[in-house]
FIKOLZA-1660 file (N, C-alpha, C; in steps of 0.1 Angstrom, whole numbers, plus 5000, padded with zeros to 4 digits):
% residues 254
   i   px   py   pz ch aa at
   1 0659 5240 6970  A  X  N
   1 0662 5242 6956  A  X CA
   1 0652 5233 6947  A  X  C
   2 0649 5238 6935  A  X  N
   2 0641 5230 6926  A  X CA
   2 0648 5217 6922  A  X  C
   3 0640 5207 6919  A  X  N
   3 0645 5195 6913  A  X CA
   3 0653 5198 6901  A  X  C
   4 0664 5190 6899  A  X  N
   4 0672 5191 6887  A  X CA
   4 0677 5206 6884  A  X  C
   5 0680 5212 6895  A  X  N
   5 0684 5226 6894  A  X CA
   5 0696 5228 6885  A  X  C
   6 0707 5220 6886  A  X  N
   6 0719 5222 6878  A  X CA
   6 0716 5221 6863  A  X  C
   7 0709 5210 6860  A  X  N
   7 0706 5208 6846  A  X CA
   7 0697 5219 6840  A  X  C
   8 0688 5224 6848  A  X  N
   8 0680 5235 6843  A  X CA
   8 0688 5248 6842  A  X  C
   9 0697 5250 6850  A  X  N
   9 0706 5262 6849  A  X CA
   9 0714 5261 6836  A  X  C
  10 0719 5249 6834  A  X  N
  10 0727 5247 6822  A  X CA
  10 0719 5249 6809  A  X  C
  11 0706 5247 6810  A  X  N
  11 0697 5249 6799  A  X CA
  11 0692 5264 6798  A  X  C
  12 0697 5272 6807  A  X  N
  12 0694 5287 6807  A  X CA
  12 0683 5291 6816  A  X  C
  13 0678 5282 6824  A  X  N
  13 0667 5285 6833  A  X CA
  13 0671 5295 6844  A  X  C
  14 0662 5304 6847  A  X  N
  14 0664 5313 6859  A  X CA
  14 0651 5311 6868  A  X  C
  15 0653 5312 6881  A  X  N
  15 0642 5308 6890  A  X CA
  15 0637 5319 6898  A  X  C
  16 0624 5319 6900  A  X  N
  16 0618 5328 6909  A  X CA
  16 0622 5324 6924  A  X  C
  17 0620 5334 6933  A  X  N
  17 0625 5332 6947  A  X CA
  17 0614 5336 6957  A  X  C
  18 0613 5327 6966  A  X  N
  18 0603 5329 6977  A  X CA
  18 0611 5331 6990  A  X  C
  19 0611 5343 6996  A  X  N
  19 0618 5345 7009  A  X CA
  19 0607 5342 7020  A  X  C
  20 0611 5334 7030  A  X  N
  20 0602 5331 7041  A  X CA
  20 0608 5333 7054  A  X  C
  21 0600 5339 7063  A  X  N
  21 0605 5342 7077  A  X CA
  21 0604 5330 7085  A  X  C
  22 0609 5330 7098  A  X  N
  22 0610 5319 7107  A  X CA
  22 0615 5307 7100  A  X  C
  23 0627 5309 7093  A  X  N
  23 0632 5298 7084  A  X CA
  23 0635 5285 7091  A  X  C
  24 0638 5285 7104  A  X  N
  24 0641 5272 7111  A  X CA
  24 0629 5264 7113  A  X  C
  25 0617 5269 7110  A  X  N
  25 0604 5262 7112  A  X CA
  25 0599 5256 7099  A  X  C
  26 0606 5257 7088  A  X  N
  26 0600 5255 7075  A  X CA
  26 0602 5240 7069  A  X  C
  27 0613 5234 7073  A  X  N
  27 0617 5222 7065  A  X CA
  27 0618 5209 7073  A  X  C
  28 0625 5209 7084  A  X  N
  28 0628 5197 7091  A  X CA
  28 0623 5197 7106  A  X  C
  29 0612 5189 7108  A  X  N
  29 0606 5190 7122  A  X CA
  29 0616 5184 7133  A  X  C
  30 0626 5177 7129  A  X  N
  30 0634 5171 7139  A  X CA
  30 0643 5182 7146  A  X  C
  31 0644 5194 7139  A  X  N
  31 0653 5204 7144  A  X CA
  31 0645 5216 7150  A  X  C
  32 0631 5216 7150  A  X  N
  32 0624 5227 7154  A  X CA
  32 0621 5226 7169  A  X  C
  33 0617 5237 7175  A  X  N
  33 0615 5237 7190  A  X CA
  33 0603 5229 7194  A  X  C
  34 0593 5228 7185  A  X  N
  34 0580 5220 7188  A  X CA
  34 0579 5208 7180  A  X  C
  35 0590 5204 7172  A  X  N
  35 0590 5192 7165  A  X CA
  35 0579 5191 7154  A  X  C
  36 0575 5203 7149  A  X  N
  36 0566 5204 7137  A  X CA
  36 0573 5214 7127  A  X  C
  37 0569 5213 7115  A  X  N
  37 0574 5222 7104  A  X CA
  37 0564 5223 7093  A  X  C
  38 0567 5233 7085  A  X  N
  38 0558 5236 7074  A  X CA
  38 0559 5226 7062  A  X  C
  39 0571 5219 7061  A  X  N
  39 0573 5210 7050  A  X CA
  39 0571 5217 7037  A  X  C
  40 0575 5230 7036  A  X  N
  40 0572 5238 7024  A  X CA
  40 0579 5232 7012  A  X  C
  41 0591 5227 7013  A  X  N
  41 0598 5222 7001  A  X CA
  41 0591 5210 6995  A  X  C
  42 0584 5202 7004  A  X  N
  42 0577 5190 6999  A  X CA
  42 0564 5194 6991  A  X  C
  43 0557 5204 6997  A  X  N
  43 0545 5209 6991  A  X CA
  43 0548 5216 6978  A  X  C
  44 0559 5224 6978  A  X  N
  44 0563 5231 6966  A  X CA
  44 0567 5221 6955  A  X  C
  45 0575 5211 6958  A  X  N
  45 0579 5201 6948  A  X CA
  45 0567 5194 6942  A  X  C
  46 0557 5190 6951  A  X  N
  46 0545 5183 6946  A  X CA
  46 0538 5192 6936  A  X  C
  47 0536 5205 6940  A  X  N
  47 0528 5214 6931  A  X CA
  47 0536 5216 6918  A  X  C
  48 0549 5216 6919  A  X  N
  48 0557 5218 6906  A  X CA
  48 0555 5206 6897  A  X  C
  49 0555 5194 6903  A  X  N
  49 0553 5181 6895  A  X CA
  49 0539 5181 6889  A  X  C
  50 0530 5187 6896  A  X  N
  50 0516 5187 6891  A  X CA
  50 0514 5198 6881  A  X  C
  51 0524 5206 6879  A  X  N
  51 0523 5217 6869  A  X CA
  51 0515 5229 6874  A  X  C
  52 0514 5231 6887  A  X  N
  52 0506 5242 6893  A  X CA
  52 0515 5254 6896  A  X  C
  53 0528 5252 6898  A  X  N
  53 0536 5264 6901  A  X CA
  53 0549 5263 6893  A  X  C
  54 0555 5274 6891  A  X  N
  54 0568 5275 6884  A  X CA
  54 0579 5270 6894  A  X  C
  55 0591 5266 6888  A  X  N
  55 0602 5263 6896  A  X CA
  55 0606 5275 6905  A  X  C
  56 0608 5272 6918  A  X  N
  56 0611 5283 6928  A  X CA
  56 0621 5279 6938  A  X  C
  57 0630 5288 6941  A  X  N
  57 0640 5287 6951  A  X CA
  57 0634 5292 6964  A  X  C
  58 0635 5285 6975  A  X  N
  58 0630 5290 6988  A  X CA
  58 0642 5294 6997  A  X  C
  59 0641 5306 7002  A  X  N
  59 0651 5311 7011  A  X CA
  59 0645 5312 7025  A  X  C
  60 0649 5304 7034  A  X  N
  60 0643 5304 7048  A  X CA
  60 0652 5313 7057  A  X  C
  61 0647 5324 7061  A  X  N
  61 0655 5333 7070  A  X CA
  61 0652 5330 7084  A  X  C
  62 0661 5325 7091  A  X  N
  62 0660 5321 7105  A  X CA
  62 0656 5334 7113  A  X  C
  63 0648 5332 7123  A  X  N
  63 0646 5343 7133  A  X CA
  63 0656 5343 7144  A  X  C
  64 0657 5354 7151  A  X  N
  64 0665 5354 7164  A  X CA
  64 0654 5356 7174  A  X  C
  65 0652 5345 7182  A  X  N
  65 0641 5344 7191  A  X CA
  65 0638 5357 7199  A  X  C
  66 0649 5362 7206  A  X  N
  66 0647 5373 7215  A  X CA
  66 0644 5386 7207  A  X  C
  67 0646 5386 7194  A  X  N
  67 0644 5398 7186  A  X CA
  67 0632 5397 7177  A  X  C
  68 0626 5385 7177  A  X  N
  68 0616 5383 7166  A  X CA
  68 0605 5393 7166  A  X  C
  69 0599 5396 7177  A  X  N
  69 0588 5406 7178  A  X CA
  69 0592 5420 7174  A  X  C
  70 0604 5423 7178  A  X  N
  70 0609 5437 7175  A  X CA
  70 0612 5438 7160  A  X  C
  71 0617 5427 7154  A  X  N
  71 0620 5427 7139  A  X CA
  71 0608 5426 7130  A  X  C
  72 0598 5419 7135  A  X  N
  72 0586 5416 7127  A  X CA
  72 0575 5426 7128  A  X  C
  73 0575 5434 7139  A  X  N
  73 0564 5444 7140  A  X CA
  73 0567 5456 7131  A  X  C
  74 0559 5459 7121  A  X  N
  74 0562 5469 7111  A  X CA
  74 0564 5483 7118  A  X  C
  75 0576 5488 7116  A  X  N
  75 0580 5500 7123  A  X CA
  75 0572 5512 7120  A  X  C
  76 0568 5514 7108  A  X  N
  76 0561 5526 7104  A  X CA
  76 0546 5525 7108  A  X  C
  77 0542 5514 7113  A  X  N
  77 0528 5514 7120  A  X CA
  77 0529 5525 7131  A  X  C
  78 0540 5526 7137  A  X  N
  78 0541 5536 7149  A  X CA
  78 0538 5550 7145  A  X  C
  79 0540 5553 7132  A  X  N
  79 0537 5567 7127  A  X CA
  79 0522 5570 7127  A  X  C
  80 0515 5559 7127  A  X  N
  80 0500 5560 7126  A  X CA
  80 0493 5560 7139  A  X  C
  81 0501 5560 7150  A  X  N
  81 0495 5559 7164  A  X CA
  81 0495 5573 7170  A  X  C
  82 0487 5575 7180  A  X  N
  82 0487 5588 7188  A  X CA
  82 0500 5588 7195  A  X  C
  83 0505 5600 7198  A  X  N
  83 0518 5601 7206  A  X CA
  83 0518 5593 7219  A  X  C
  84 0507 5593 7226  A  X  N
  84 0506 5586 7239  A  X CA
  84 0507 5571 7237  A  X  C
  85 0499 5566 7227  A  X  N
  85 0498 5552 7225  A  X CA
  85 0512 5547 7219  A  X  C
  86 0518 5555 7211  A  X  N
  86 0531 5551 7205  A  X CA
  86 0541 5550 7216  A  X  C
  87 0542 5560 7224  A  X  N
  87 0552 5560 7235  A  X CA
  87 0551 5548 7244  A  X  C
  88 0538 5545 7248  A  X  N
  88 0536 5534 7257  A  X CA
  88 0540 5520 7250  A  X  C
  89 0536 5519 7237  A  X  N
  89 0539 5507 7230  A  X CA
  89 0554 5505 7227  A  X  C
  90 0561 5516 7224  A  X  N
  90 0575 5515 7222  A  X CA
  90 0582 5511 7235  A  X  C
  91 0577 5516 7246  A  X  N
  91 0583 5514 7259  A  X CA
  91 0580 5499 7263  A  X  C
  92 0568 5496 7263  A  X  N
  92 0563 5483 7269  A  X CA
  92 0563 5471 7259  A  X  C
  93 0559 5474 7247  A  X  N
  93 0558 5463 7237  A  X CA
  93 0570 5460 7229  A  X  C
  94 0577 5471 7225  A  X  N
  94 0589 5470 7217  A  X CA
  94 0602 5471 7225  A  X  C
  95 0601 5474 7238  A  X  N
  95 0612 5476 7247  A  X CA
  95 0623 5485 7242  A  X  C
  96 0618 5496 7235  A  X  N
  96 0626 5507 7229  A  X CA
  96 0635 5501 7218  A  X  C
  97 0631 5490 7211  A  X  N
  97 0639 5484 7201  A  X CA
  97 0632 5480 7189  A  X  C
  98 0624 5490 7182  A  X  N
  98 0618 5486 7169  A  X CA
  98 0629 5483 7159  A  X  C
  99 0629 5472 7152  A  X  N
  99 0639 5468 7143  A  X CA
  99 0635 5463 7129  A  X  C
 100 0622 5465 7126  A  X  N
 100 0617 5460 7114  A  X CA
 100 0623 5466 7102  A  X  C
 101 0626 5479 7102  A  X  N
 101 0632 5486 7090  A  X CA
 101 0646 5481 7088  A  X  C
 102 0653 5478 7099  A  X  N
 102 0667 5472 7098  A  X CA
 102 0666 5458 7092  A  X  C
 103 0656 5451 7097  A  X  N
 103 0654 5437 7092  A  X CA
 103 0652 5437 7077  A  X  C
 104 0643 5446 7072  A  X  N
 104 0640 5447 7058  A  X CA
 104 0652 5451 7050  A  X  C
 105 0660 5461 7056  A  X  N
 105 0672 5465 7049  A  X CA
 105 0681 5453 7047  A  X  C
 106 0682 5445 7057  A  X  N
 106 0690 5433 7056  A  X CA
 106 0686 5424 7045  A  X  C
 107 0672 5421 7044  A  X  N
 107 0667 5413 7034  A  X CA
 107 0670 5418 7020  A  X  C
 108 0668 5431 7018  A  X  N
 108 0669 5437 7005  A  X CA
 108 0683 5441 7001  A  X  C
 109 0691 5446 7010  A  X  N
 109 0704 5451 7006  A  X CA
 109 0715 5441 7009  A  X  C
 110 0713 5431 7017  A  X  N
 110 0724 5421 7020  A  X CA
 110 0720 5407 7015  A  X  C
 111 0709 5402 7020  A  X  N
 111 0706 5388 7017  A  X CA
 111 0702 5386 7002  A  X  C
 112 0693 5394 6997  A  X  N
 112 0689 5392 6983  A  X CA
 112 0701 5394 6973  A  X  C
 113 0709 5404 6974  A  X  N
 113 0721 5404 6965  A  X CA
 113 0730 5392 6967  A  X  C
 114 0731 5386 6979  A  X  N
 114 0739 5374 6980  A  X CA
 114 0733 5362 6974  A  X  C
 115 0720 5361 6975  A  X  N
 115 0713 5350 6968  A  X CA
 115 0714 5352 6953  A  X  C
 116 0711 5364 6948  A  X  N
 116 0712 5366 6934  A  X CA
 116 0725 5364 6928  A  X  C
 117 0736 5366 6936  A  X  N
 117 0750 5364 6931  A  X CA
 117 0753 5349 6931  A  X  C
 118 0747 5341 6939  A  X  N
 118 0751 5327 6941  A  X CA
 118 0743 5318 6932  A  X  C
 119 0730 5322 6930  A  X  N
 119 0721 5313 6923  A  X CA
 119 0715 5319 6910  A  X  C
 120 0709 5311 6902  A  X  N
 120 0704 5316 6889  A  X CA
 120 0690 5321 6892  A  X  C
 121 0689 5332 6897  A  X  N
 121 0676 5338 6901  A  X CA
 121 0670 5347 6891  A  X  C
 122 0657 5349 6891  A  X  N
 122 0651 5361 6885  A  X CA
 122 0652 5372 6896  A  X  C
 123 0657 5383 6892  A  X  N
 123 0659 5394 6901  A  X CA
 123 0648 5404 6901  A  X  C
 124 0638 5403 6892  A  X  N
 124 0628 5413 6891  A  X CA
 124 0617 5410 6902  A  X  C
 125 0609 5420 6904  A  X  N
 125 0598 5419 6914  A  X CA
 125 0588 5409 6911  A  X  C
 126 0586 5407 6898  A  X  N
 126 0576 5397 6893  A  X CA
 126 0580 5383 6896  A  X  C
 127 0593 5381 6900  A  X  N
 127 0598 5368 6903  A  X CA
 127 0603 5367 6917  A  X  C
 128 0599 5376 6926  A  X  N
 128 0604 5377 6940  A  X CA
 128 0593 5378 6949  A  X  C
 129 0592 5369 6959  A  X  N
 129 0580 5369 6968  A  X CA
 129 0585 5368 6983  A  X  C
 130 0575 5371 6992  A  X  N
 130 0578 5370 7006  A  X CA
 130 0566 5364 7013  A  X  C
 131 0569 5356 7023  A  X  N
 131 0558 5349 7030  A  X CA
 131 0561 5346 7045  A  X  C
 132 0551 5347 7053  A  X  N
 132 0553 5343 7067  A  X CA
 132 0540 5341 7074  A  X  C
 133 0540 5337 7087  A  X  N
 133 0528 5334 7095  A  X CA
 133 0529 5343 7107  A  X  C
 134 0517 5347 7112  A  X  N
 134 0515 5354 7124  A  X CA
 134 0522 5368 7123  A  X  C
 135 0532 5370 7131  A  X  N
 135 0540 5383 7130  A  X CA
 135 0547 5383 7116  A  X  C
 136 0551 5370 7112  A  X  N
 136 0557 5369 7099  A  X CA
 136 0548 5373 7087  A  X  C
 137 0535 5372 7090  A  X  N
 137 0525 5377 7080  A  X CA
 137 0525 5393 7079  A  X  C
 138 0526 5399 7091  A  X  N
 138 0527 5413 7092  A  X CA
 138 0539 5419 7084  A  X  C
 139 0551 5413 7087  A  X  N
 139 0563 5418 7081  A  X CA
 139 0563 5415 7066  A  X  C
 140 0556 5405 7062  A  X  N
 140 0555 5402 7047  A  X CA
 140 0547 5413 7040  A  X  C
 141 0536 5417 7046  A  X  N
 141 0528 5428 7040  A  X CA
 141 0536 5441 7040  A  X  C
 142 0543 5443 7051  A  X  N
 142 0551 5455 7052  A  X CA
 142 0563 5455 7042  A  X  C
 143 0569 5443 7040  A  X  N
 143 0580 5442 7030  A  X CA
 143 0576 5446 7016  A  X  C
 144 0564 5441 7012  A  X  N
 144 0559 5445 6999  A  X CA
 144 0555 5459 6998  A  X  C
 145 0551 5465 7009  A  X  N
 145 0546 5479 7009  A  X CA
 145 0558 5488 7009  A  X  C
 146 0569 5485 7017  A  X  N
 146 0581 5493 7017  A  X CA
 146 0590 5491 7005  A  X  C
 147 0589 5480 6999  A  X  N
 147 0598 5477 6988  A  X CA
 147 0590 5470 6976  A  X  C
 148 0581 5478 6971  A  X  N
 148 0572 5472 6960  A  X CA
 148 0580 5470 6948  A  X  C
 149 0592 5476 6946  A  X  N
 149 0600 5474 6934  A  X CA
 149 0608 5461 6936  A  X  C
 150 0608 5455 6948  A  X  N
 150 0616 5443 6951  A  X CA
 150 0607 5431 6951  A  X  C
 151 0596 5432 6958  A  X  N
 151 0587 5421 6961  A  X CA
 151 0574 5423 6953  A  X  C
 152 0571 5413 6944  A  X  N
 152 0559 5414 6936  A  X CA
 152 0547 5407 6942  A  X  C
 153 0550 5399 6953  A  X  N
 153 0539 5393 6960  A  X CA
 153 0542 5390 6974  A  X  C
 154 0532 5389 6983  A  X  N
 154 0534 5387 6997  A  X CA
 154 0522 5378 7002  A  X  C
 155 0525 5369 7011  A  X  N
 155 0515 5361 7017  A  X CA
 155 0517 5361 7033  A  X  C
 156 0505 5362 7039  A  X  N
 156 0505 5362 7054  A  X CA
 156 0495 5351 7058  A  X  C
 157 0500 5341 7065  A  X  N
 157 0491 5330 7070  A  X CA
 157 0489 5334 7085  A  X  C
 158 0476 5335 7089  A  X  N
 158 0473 5339 7103  A  X CA
 158 0479 5352 7106  A  X  C
 159 0478 5362 7097  A  X  N
 159 0485 5375 7099  A  X CA
 159 0480 5381 7112  A  X  C
 160 0489 5385 7120  A  X  N
 160 0486 5389 7134  A  X CA
 160 0483 5404 7135  A  X  C
 161 0472 5408 7128  A  X  N
 161 0467 5422 7128  A  X CA
 161 0465 5428 7142  A  X  C
 162 0460 5420 7152  A  X  N
 162 0458 5427 7165  A  X CA
 162 0471 5432 7171  A  X  C
 163 0483 5427 7167  A  X  N
 163 0496 5431 7172  A  X CA
 163 0499 5426 7186  A  X  C
 164 0490 5422 7194  A  X  N
 164 0492 5416 7207  A  X CA
 164 0483 5403 7208  A  X  C
 165 0483 5397 7219  A  X  N
 165 0475 5385 7221  A  X CA
 165 0461 5388 7226  A  X  C
 166 0456 5400 7226  A  X  N
 166 0443 5403 7230  A  X CA
 166 0437 5414 7221  A  X  C
 167 0424 5415 7222  A  X  N
 167 0417 5426 7214  A  X CA
 167 0421 5439 7218  A  X  C
 168 0423 5448 7208  A  X  N
 168 0427 5462 7211  A  X CA
 168 0423 5470 7199  A  X  C
 169 0423 5483 7200  A  X  N
 169 0421 5492 7189  A  X CA
 169 0433 5499 7183  A  X  C
 170 0442 5503 7192  A  X  N
 170 0453 5511 7188  A  X CA
 170 0462 5505 7177  A  X  C
 171 0466 5492 7179  A  X  N
 171 0476 5486 7170  A  X CA
 171 0469 5483 7156  A  X  C
 172 0457 5476 7157  A  X  N
 172 0450 5474 7144  A  X CA
 172 0447 5487 7136  A  X  C
 173 0443 5498 7143  A  X  N
 173 0440 5510 7136  A  X CA
 173 0452 5516 7130  A  X  C
 174 0464 5515 7136  A  X  N
 174 0476 5519 7130  A  X CA
 174 0479 5511 7118  A  X  C
 175 0477 5498 7119  A  X  N
 175 0479 5489 7107  A  X CA
 175 0470 5492 7095  A  X  C
 176 0457 5495 7099  A  X  N
 176 0448 5498 7088  A  X CA
 176 0452 5511 7081  A  X  C
 177 0456 5521 7088  A  X  N
 177 0460 5534 7082  A  X CA
 177 0472 5532 7074  A  X  C
 178 0482 5524 7079  A  X  N
 178 0494 5522 7071  A  X CA
 178 0490 5515 7058  A  X  C
 179 0483 5504 7059  A  X  N
 179 0479 5497 7046  A  X CA
 179 0471 5506 7037  A  X  C
 180 0463 5514 7042  A  X  N
 180 0455 5523 7033  A  X CA
 180 0464 5533 7026  A  X  C
 181 0475 5538 7033  A  X  N
 181 0484 5548 7028  A  X CA
 181 0495 5541 7019  A  X  C
 182 0500 5529 7023  A  X  N
 182 0512 5525 7017  A  X CA
 182 0511 5512 7009  A  X  C
 183 0501 5504 7009  A  X  N
 183 0500 5492 7001  A  X CA
 183 0502 5496 6987  A  X  C
 184 0511 5490 6979  A  X  N
 184 0513 5494 6965  A  X CA
 184 0501 5491 6957  A  X  C
 185 0500 5497 6945  A  X  N
 185 0489 5495 6936  A  X CA
 185 0489 5480 6932  A  X  C
 186 0477 5475 6928  A  X  N
 186 0477 5460 6925  A  X CA
 186 0484 5457 6912  A  X  C
 187 0486 5466 6903  A  X  N
 187 0494 5463 6891  A  X CA
 187 0508 5458 6895  A  X  C
 188 0511 5445 6891  A  X  N
 188 0524 5440 6894  A  X CA
 188 0525 5434 6908  A  X  C
 189 0515 5433 6915  A  X  N
 189 0515 5428 6929  A  X CA
 189 0504 5419 6932  A  X  C
 190 0507 5409 6941  A  X  N
 190 0497 5400 6946  A  X CA
 190 0498 5399 6961  A  X  C
 191 0487 5397 6967  A  X  N
 191 0486 5396 6982  A  X CA
 191 0477 5385 6986  A  X  C
 192 0482 5376 6995  A  X  N
 192 0474 5365 7000  A  X CA
 192 0473 5367 7015  A  X  C
 193 0461 5364 7021  A  X  N
 193 0459 5365 7035  A  X CA
 193 0449 5353 7039  A  X  C
 194 0451 5348 7051  A  X  N
 194 0442 5338 7056  A  X CA
 194 0442 5338 7072  A  X  C
 195 0433 5331 7077  A  X  N
 195 0433 5329 7092  A  X CA
 195 0424 5317 7095  A  X  C
 196 0427 5311 7107  A  X  N
 196 0419 5300 7112  A  X CA
 196 0408 5306 7121  A  X  C
 197 0403 5296 7130  A  X  N
 197 0392 5301 7139  A  X CA
 197 0394 5295 7153  A  X  C
 198 0406 5289 7156  A  X  N
 198 0408 5283 7169  A  X CA
 198 0421 5289 7175  A  X  C
 199 0421 5289 7188  A  X  N
 199 0433 5294 7195  A  X CA
 199 0434 5309 7193  A  X  C
 200 0447 5313 7191  A  X  N
 200 0450 5327 7188  A  X CA
 200 0443 5332 7175  A  X  C
 201 0441 5323 7166  A  X  N
 201 0434 5327 7153  A  X CA
 201 0420 5331 7155  A  X  C
 202 0414 5327 7167  A  X  N
 202 0400 5331 7170  A  X CA
 202 0399 5346 7171  A  X  C
 203 0410 5353 7174  A  X  N
 203 0409 5368 7175  A  X CA
 203 0408 5375 7161  A  X  C
 204 0411 5368 7150  A  X  N
 204 0415 5375 7138  A  X CA
 204 0404 5380 7129  A  X  C
 205 0392 5373 7130  A  X  N
 205 0382 5376 7120  A  X CA
 205 0378 5391 7118  A  X  C
 206 0375 5398 7129  A  X  N
 206 0371 5412 7126  A  X CA
 206 0382 5421 7120  A  X  C
 207 0395 5418 7124  A  X  N
 207 0406 5426 7119  A  X CA
 207 0408 5423 7105  A  X  C
 208 0409 5410 7101  A  X  N
 208 0411 5406 7087  A  X CA
 208 0400 5410 7078  A  X  C
 209 0388 5410 7083  A  X  N
 209 0377 5415 7075  A  X CA
 209 0378 5429 7071  A  X  C
 210 0383 5438 7080  A  X  N
 210 0385 5452 7077  A  X CA
 210 0397 5454 7068  A  X  C
 211 0408 5446 7070  A  X  N
 211 0419 5446 7060  A  X CA
 211 0414 5443 7046  A  X  C
 212 0406 5432 7045  A  X  N
 212 0401 5428 7032  A  X CA
 212 0394 5440 7025  A  X  C
 213 0386 5447 7033  A  X  N
 213 0379 5459 7026  A  X CA
 213 0389 5469 7022  A  X  C
 214 0399 5472 7030  A  X  N
 214 0409 5482 7026  A  X CA
 214 0416 5478 7013  A  X  C
 215 0420 5466 7013  A  X  N
 215 0427 5461 7001  A  X CA
 215 0418 5461 6989  A  X  C
 216 0406 5458 6990  A  X  N
 216 0396 5459 6979  A  X CA
 216 0394 5473 6975  A  X  C
 217 0393 5482 6984  A  X  N
 217 0392 5496 6981  A  X CA
 217 0404 5502 6974  A  X  C
 218 0416 5495 6976  A  X  N
 218 0428 5500 6969  A  X CA
 218 0428 5494 6954  A  X  C
 219 0418 5487 6950  A  X  N
 219 0417 5482 6936  A  X CA
 219 0421 5468 6934  A  X  C
 220 0424 5461 6945  A  X  N
 220 0428 5447 6943  A  X CA
 220 0416 5438 6939  A  X  C
 221 0417 5432 6928  A  X  N
 221 0406 5423 6923  A  X CA
 221 0411 5408 6927  A  X  C
 222 0402 5399 6923  A  X  N
 222 0405 5385 6926  A  X CA
 222 0418 5380 6919  A  X  C
 223 0423 5387 6909  A  X  N
 223 0435 5383 6902  A  X CA
 223 0447 5387 6911  A  X  C
 224 0445 5397 6920  A  X  N
 224 0456 5402 6928  A  X CA
 224 0455 5400 6943  A  X  C
 225 0443 5395 6947  A  X  N
 225 0441 5394 6962  A  X CA
 225 0433 5381 6964  A  X  C
 226 0437 5373 6974  A  X  N
 226 0430 5362 6979  A  X CA
 226 0431 5361 6994  A  X  C
 227 0419 5361 7000  A  X  N
 227 0418 5360 7015  A  X CA
 227 0409 5348 7018  A  X  C
 228 0414 5339 7026  A  X  N
 228 0406 5327 7029  A  X CA
 228 0405 5325 7045  A  X  C
 229 0395 5317 7048  A  X  N
 229 0392 5314 7062  A  X CA
 229 0391 5299 7064  A  X  C
 230 0398 5294 7074  A  X  N
 230 0398 5280 7078  A  X CA
 230 0393 5278 7092  A  X  C
 231 0380 5277 7094  A  X  N
 231 0374 5278 7108  A  X CA
 231 0380 5268 7118  A  X  C
 232 0384 5256 7113  A  X  N
 232 0388 5246 7122  A  X CA
 232 0403 5247 7125  A  X  C
 233 0410 5256 7119  A  X  N
 233 0425 5256 7121  A  X CA
 233 0430 5264 7133  A  X  C
 234 0440 5259 7140  A  X  N
 234 0446 5266 7151  A  X CA
 234 0458 5274 7146  A  X  C
 235 0465 5280 7155  A  X  N
 235 0477 5289 7152  A  X CA
 235 0490 5281 7153  A  X  C
 236 0493 5272 7144  A  X  N
 236 0505 5264 7145  A  X CA
 236 0510 5259 7131  A  X  C
 237 0522 5254 7132  A  X  N
 237 0528 5249 7119  A  X CA
 237 0520 5238 7112  A  X  C
 238 0514 5229 7120  A  X  N
 238 0506 5219 7114  A  X CA
 238 0495 5225 7105  A  X  C
 239 0488 5235 7110  A  X  N
 239 0477 5241 7103  A  X CA
 239 0483 5248 7091  A  X  C
 240 0494 5255 7092  A  X  N
 240 0499 5263 7081  A  X CA
 240 0504 5253 7070  A  X  C
 241 0510 5242 7074  A  X  N
 241 0515 5233 7064  A  X CA
 241 0503 5227 7056  A  X  C
 242 0492 5225 7063  A  X  N
 242 0481 5218 7057  A  X CA
 242 0474 5227 7046  A  X  C
 243 0476 5240 7047  A  X  N
 243 0469 5249 7038  A  X CA
 243 0479 5257 7029  A  X  C
 244 0491 5252 7028  A  X  N
 244 0502 5259 7020  A  X CA
 244 0498 5260 7005  A  X  C
 245 0491 5250 7000  A  X  N
 245 0489 5250 6986  A  X CA
 245 0482 5263 6981  A  X  C
 246 0473 5268 6989  A  X  N
 246 0466 5280 6984  A  X CA
 246 0475 5292 6982  A  X  C
 247 0483 5296 6992  A  X  N
 247 0492 5307 6989  A  X CA
 247 0503 5304 6979  A  X  C
 248 0508 5292 6979  A  X  N
 248 0519 5289 6969  A  X CA
 248 0514 5290 6955  A  X  C
 249 0502 5284 6952  A  X  N
 249 0497 5285 6939  A  X CA
 249 0493 5299 6935  A  X  C
 250 0487 5306 6945  A  X  N
 250 0483 5320 6942  A  X CA
 250 0495 5329 6938  A  X  C
 251 0506 5328 6946  A  X  N
 251 0518 5336 6943  A  X CA
 251 0526 5331 6932  A  X  C
 252 0529 5317 6932  A  X  N
 252 0539 5312 6923  A  X CA
 252 0533 5304 6911  A  X  C
 253 0520 5304 6910  A  X  N
 253 0513 5296 6899  A  X CA
 253 0517 5300 6885  A  X  C
 254 0515 5291 6876  A  X  N
 254 0518 5294 6862  A  X CA
 254 0507 5302 6856  A  X  C
% end
């Protein structure tokens, strides 16, 4: 919650909202599986004190570990695959359980109305954002594309465009075609992307470069799109925490 939330509500303030995936990894390292966290509330509070971002409520949506991949892999990417590749991936990769569309319905039809009813939120797309890392980056881009009237901005840190842990063509090609067909127009939307260069992030450069071109071809200018590279960064919460300022200011800035 923003500092002095109650007093600001009494003064008539309404707050923009940032929905973040992998919610149990965001705030308190003492409760995470790897004892690291994004510390997103601390970074956001600092940026607010510095006058760089507007007051924002963060909603951290916990993942269900055994369902995470099935819920975060964008379901309609499957429509862009050949029948043979789709059947194999649904069987072996998704274990016959694609659930991303159900997950987004939960966010939009259940969680967001509950948050809007309980807190003094801005309910418009211009005040509603979504962010995640790795597979959470994929589902964030997907969320804004499927619900452009709900989410006015999305951020993916270390977005997992390969779809698996190794180079391949089928899954990235499906992602490219989906983004080309379904990414909403830039008017009223912002998109942030980044990646590192170490560990799993070492896979990402060729895929992210192609996504950057697709997004630019869709008319996204610097006012609507920011893509950054951090060559020394690995694929973990410590790295994402260290570079949070860029996506937060880009999406939530004054």
